[in-house]
C-alpha positions as CSV (number, residue, x, y, z in Angstrom):
1,X,8.2,-25.8,3.7
2,X,8.3,-22.2,2.5
3,X,6.1,-20.7,-0.2
4,X,7.5,-18.8,-3.1
5,X,6.3,-15.2,-2.7
6,X,5.7,-12.9,-5.6
7,X,5.4,-9.1,-5.0
8,X,3.2,-7.7,-7.7
9,X,4.5,-4.2,-7.4
10,X,7.4,-2.1,-8.6
11,X,7.2,0.0,-5.4
12,X,10.6,0.2,-3.7
13,X,8.8,1.1,-0.4
14,X,6.8,-2.1,-0.4
15,X,9.9,-4.1,-1.2
16,X,11.8,-2.4,1.7
17,X,9.0,-3.5,4.1
18,X,9.4,-7.1,3.1
19,X,13.2,-6.8,3.3
20,X,12.9,-5.5,6.8
21,X,10.9,-8.6,7.8
22,X,13.4,-10.9,6.1
23,X,10.8,-12.2,3.7
24,X,12.2,-13.5,0.4
25,X,10.3,-12.5,-2.7
26,X,10.4,-12.1,-6.4
27,X,9.1,-8.9,-8.1
28,X,6.7,-9.2,-11.0
29,X,5.2,-5.9,-12.2
30,X,1.4,-6.2,-12.7
31,X,-0.1,-5.4,-16.1
32,X,-3.5,-4.1,-15.0
33,X,-4.3,-0.4,-15.3
34,X,-4.8,1.9,-12.2
35,X,-8.1,3.5,-13.3
36,X,-10.7,4.8,-10.8
37,X,-14.3,4.4,-11.8
38,X,-16.7,7.3,-11.6
39,X,-18.1,7.8,-8.1
40,X,-16.1,4.8,-6.8
41,X,-15.4,5.1,-3.0
42,X,-11.7,5.1,-2.1
43,X,-11.8,1.9,0.0
44,X,-13.7,0.1,-2.8
45,X,-11.3,1.3,-5.4
46,X,-8.2,0.3,-3.5
47,X,-9.4,-3.2,-2.9
48,X,-10.6,-3.7,-6.5
49,X,-7.3,-2.4,-8.0
50,X,-5.2,-4.6,-5.7
51,X,-7.3,-7.6,-6.7
52,X,-6.9,-6.8,-10.4
53,X,-3.1,-6.4,-10.0
54,X,-2.9,-9.8,-8.3
55,X,-5.0,-11.4,-11.1
56,X,-2.7,-10.0,-13.8
57,X,0.3,-12.0,-12.5
58,X,0.9,-15.5,-13.8
59,X,1.5,-18.0,-11.0
60,X,3.0,-21.5,-10.8
61,X,2.0,-24.1,-8.3
62,X,3.4,-23.2,-4.8
63,X,3.6,-19.5,-5.6
64,X,1.7,-16.8,-3.7
65,X,1.4,-13.3,-4.9
66,X,0.7,-10.1,-2.9
67,X,-0.6,-7.0,-4.6
68,X,-1.5,-3.6,-3.1
69,X,-3.0,-0.3,-4.1
70,X,-2.8,2.8,-2.0
71,X,-5.2,5.8,-2.3
72,X,-5.1,9.0,-0.3
73,X,-8.6,10.5,0.2
74,X,-9.5,14.0,1.3
75,X,-13.1,13.8,2.5
76,X,-14.6,11.7,-0.4
77,X,-12.1,12.8,-3.1
78,X,-9.3,10.4,-4.1
79,X,-5.9,12.1,-4.5
80,X,-3.6,10.3,-6.9
81,X,0.0,11.0,-7.9
82,X,0.6,14.7,-8.8
83,X,1.0,15.3,-12.5
84,X,3.7,17.9,-11.9
85,X,5.4,20.1,-9.2
86,X,2.7,22.7,-9.3
87,X,-0.1,20.1,-8.7
88,X,2.0,18.6,-5.9
89,X,2.2,22.0,-4.1
90,X,-1.5,22.6,-4.4
91,X,-2.2,19.1,-3.1
92,X,-0.1,19.7,0.0
93,X,-1.8,23.0,0.6
94,X,-5.2,21.3,0.5
95,X,-4.0,18.7,3.1
96,X,-2.5,21.5,5.3
97,X,-3.9,21.5,8.9
98,X,-6.5,18.8,8.0
99,X,-7.2,15.1,8.5
100,X,-7.2,12.8,5.5
101,X,-7.4,9.1,5.1
102,X,-5.0,6.6,3.5
103,X,-6.6,3.4,2.2
104,X,-4.5,0.4,1.0
105,X,-6.2,-2.5,-0.7
106,X,-4.3,-5.8,-0.4
107,X,-4.9,-9.0,-2.3
108,X,-3.1,-12.3,-1.7
109,X,-3.5,-14.9,-4.4
110,X,-2.5,-18.5,-5.0
111,X,-3.4,-20.8,-7.8
112,X,-6.3,-21.9,-5.6
113,X,-8.0,-18.7,-4.6
114,X,-7.7,-14.9,-3.8
115,X,-8.4,-13.2,-0.5
116,X,-8.4,-9.4,-0.1
117,X,-9.0,-6.7,2.4
118,X,-8.5,-3.0,2.9
119,X,-6.8,-1.0,5.7
120,X,-7.5,2.6,6.6
121,X,-5.3,5.1,8.5
122,X,-6.2,8.7,9.5
123,X,-3.4,11.2,8.9
124,X,-3.3,14.8,10.2
125,X,-1.0,17.4,8.6
126,X,0.3,20.3,10.6
127,X,-0.4,23.8,9.1
128,X,1.8,24.3,6.0
129,X,2.9,27.5,4.2
130,X,3.3,27.6,0.5
131,X,7.1,28.2,0.6
132,X,7.8,25.1,2.7
133,X,5.5,23.0,0.4
134,X,7.5,24.3,-2.5
135,X,10.7,23.4,-0.7
136,X,9.5,19.8,-0.1
137,X,8.3,19.4,-3.7
138,X,11.7,20.6,-4.9
139,X,13.3,17.5,-3.4
140,X,11.4,15.4,-5.9
141,X,10.2,13.0,-3.3
142,X,6.4,13.7,-3.6
143,X,6.1,13.4,-7.4
144,X,5.6,9.6,-7.6
145,X,3.4,9.3,-4.5
146,X,-0.4,9.4,-4.0
147,X,-1.2,12.6,-2.0
148,X,2.1,14.1,-2.9
149,X,4.0,13.0,0.2
150,X,6.0,10.1,1.6
151,X,5.7,9.6,5.3
152,X,8.7,7.3,5.4
153,X,11.0,10.1,4.1
154,X,11.2,13.8,4.2
155,X,7.4,13.9,4.2
156,X,7.4,12.8,7.9
157,X,8.1,16.5,8.7
158,X,4.6,17.4,7.4
159,X,2.7,14.8,9.6
160,X,1.5,15.9,13.0
161,X,-0.1,12.6,14.0
162,X,-1.6,9.4,12.6
163,X,-4.3,7.0,13.9
164,X,-3.8,3.5,12.6
165,X,-1.1,1.4,10.8
166,X,2.0,3.4,9.9
167,X,3.0,0.8,7.3
168,X,-0.4,1.3,5.6
169,X,0.5,4.9,4.9
170,X,3.8,3.7,3.4
171,X,1.9,1.3,1.2
172,X,1.9,-2.2,2.7
173,X,-0.2,-2.8,5.9
174,X,1.8,-5.5,7.7
175,X,-0.9,-6.9,10.0
176,X,-3.5,-7.2,7.2
177,X,-0.8,-8.9,5.1
178,X,-0.2,-11.5,7.8
179,X,-4.0,-12.0,8.3
180,X,-4.5,-12.6,4.5
181,X,-1.5,-14.9,4.3
182,X,-2.8,-17.0,7.2
183,X,-6.0,-17.6,5.2
184,X,-3.7,-19.3,2.6
185,X,-2.1,-21.4,5.3
186,X,1.0,-19.3,5.5
187,X,2.5,-17.8,8.6
188,X,5.4,-15.5,9.4
189,X,8.1,-17.1,11.6
190,X,10.4,-14.1,12.0
191,X,12.8,-15.6,9.4
192,X,10.4,-15.5,6.5
193,X,7.2,-17.3,5.6
194,X,6.3,-21.0,6.1
195,X,3.4,-23.1,5.0
196,X,1.5,-24.5,8.0
197,X,0.4,-28.1,7.9
198,X,-3.4,-28.5,7.3
199,X,-4.0,-30.1,10.7
200,X,-2.7,-27.0,12.5
201,X,-5.1,-24.0,12.7
202,X,-3.6,-20.9,11.0
203,X,-6.4,-18.5,11.4
204,X,-9.3,-17.2,9.3
């Protein structure tokens, strides 16, 4: 038996990851607001926002929803989506030659319960000059992305190395997803998802 999976996200990047895994899903856009609280740590915020997104989706029996929120953090400062091209350039210059962290909170919810977690990946940018930051921003790619770059696209040219889950930086940490699905009795069988009978351990 296969669960009906709901992706609580309008992100084409998260959808592409599920497509690459041959996991069928339906998209329902969450209605919660992505607002950071004063002094809230990035990891705490990412997990809270993902949980709120999952809770905003109406579910029927047999449906399981996954919701995610990704935050880019430079030291303790959360970097959201740039307001315009000028802010995107300044963001990239701040990240130039430095480490930053990408946190993705993930929540998996059924009608019975919600489980959640957060994944962290360290990303190091090579040194960048203003003209090349302006060239990248001119492509339009960074304008709808936290931290003003997309590692799965042209932004890969900015990244010198990462330590952790690549898919976390894209916006959907795959191993964390499978771990949380397992706690709902759902496993990945390489053709999609299946519900594991209760008498077969699925993992905690």
